[in-house]
N, C-alpha and C positions, 0 to 999 in steps of 0.2 A: 327761938333763941336768936338773938342778934349777934352777928359776927362783927367784931371790932374792925373798923376801917380808920386808919391813922395816916395822915399826910405829913411828911417831913419836908420842910422848906430849906433851900440853900440860902435863902435871902436875896436871890438874884431878882432884880426888877423885871427880867424877862419872863419869870415864871407865869404871872397872870396873862401876859401878852401872848405867849406861846401856848400856854395851858399845860404846864408840866410841873412835876415835883422832883425834888432830889431823890426821895424814896417814898414808897407807899407800902404800908403794912395792911393786909387784910387777913384776919384770923392769925394763923401762925406763919403765913408766907410774907416775906419782905423782898421787894424788888428795888434795887438801887439803880437809878438811870445812868446812862453813859456819863462818866465823871472825868472831866478834863483837868489838866494840871494848872489850875488857876491859883495864883498866890493870893494872900490875904488882901493885898492892895488892888486886885483885879487884873494885874499883869500876868503874863505866862511865867510860871515857875521854871527855873533851870533851863533856859533856852539851849537847844542843841543836845541836851543830856537825857537820853531815853531812860536810863536807870532812875535818875533823880525825879524825872516827870512821873514815872510809874509809882514811885514812893509817894509823891504828892497826891496822885489820884487815889491810891489806897488809903492815905490818911483821911482824905475827904469822905470816901465811901465808908470807912470804918466809923467815923464820927456820925454819919447818917444811920448806919446800922444801930449804933448805941441809942440814938434818939428814937429809933423805932422799937427799942426794946430787944434788940438782937445783939450778937457778937460775932467775931470772926469764926468762933466754933460752930456757929449755925449755918455758915456758908456752904451751899451745895453746888453752886455753879459760878464760874467767872468767865467773862469774855474780855479779851485784851485785844484792842484794835490798834494797829500800828500803821503809820504812813509808809514805813519801810520795814517789811517783814524780815529782811535779812538782819535786822538788829534785834530779833526776838530774844536772844540770849541775855541782852542787857535788861530788858523788861522782865524776862523770866527770873533773873536773879532777885529782883525786888519782890516778885510774886512768891518765890520760894521762901524768902525770909519771913513771910507772913503765913504761908499756907503749907509748908513742908510736912507738918504733923496733922493737918486738917485734910488735905488732899481732896478738894472739891474737883468736880469735872471742870475742865478748862479748855477754852478754844483761843488760839492766837490767829487773828486774821489781818490781812492787809486791806486798807481802805485807801481811796485816792487822795482824800484830804479831810480836814476838819473845818469847822467854822473859822477858827483862827489858824492860819498857816504855820504859826510857831508851835502849835500843839503837835507832838509826835506820837502821842498815845492817849487813849481813853480806856476806861475800865468800867464794865457793868458787873453787878453782883446780884445773885439771887440767894436767899437764905430761907430756911425753915426753922422757926424757933421751936426748940424742944420743950415738951411739957415739963413742968416742975421748975 
């Protein structure tokens, strides 16, 4: 029996250079890579606003989940990385708006910085697609 392996692209020209994908689905498991608050035009979305940047990260990650055949209901783990963990409540508000009824395991951590210093948050998501 072959296990389905599907790659979801973000469209970033850096994907082949770095060797990464926005998301990967293997069987019923979906992993969404660290997702930054990148606006449609490639700039940083909502500079200085942790809440709005988290919303943007979740929008991008949710789209990747859908492309992989999953949904927010399938999410079992999130990781929220912040450059200033004292602002966790701003990010948690956005997270709670999506996941209050789903309640995946979640970790908030502080990191020293991201590739773009204007990014205040990145989000990773793991999901298990339910049968049926």
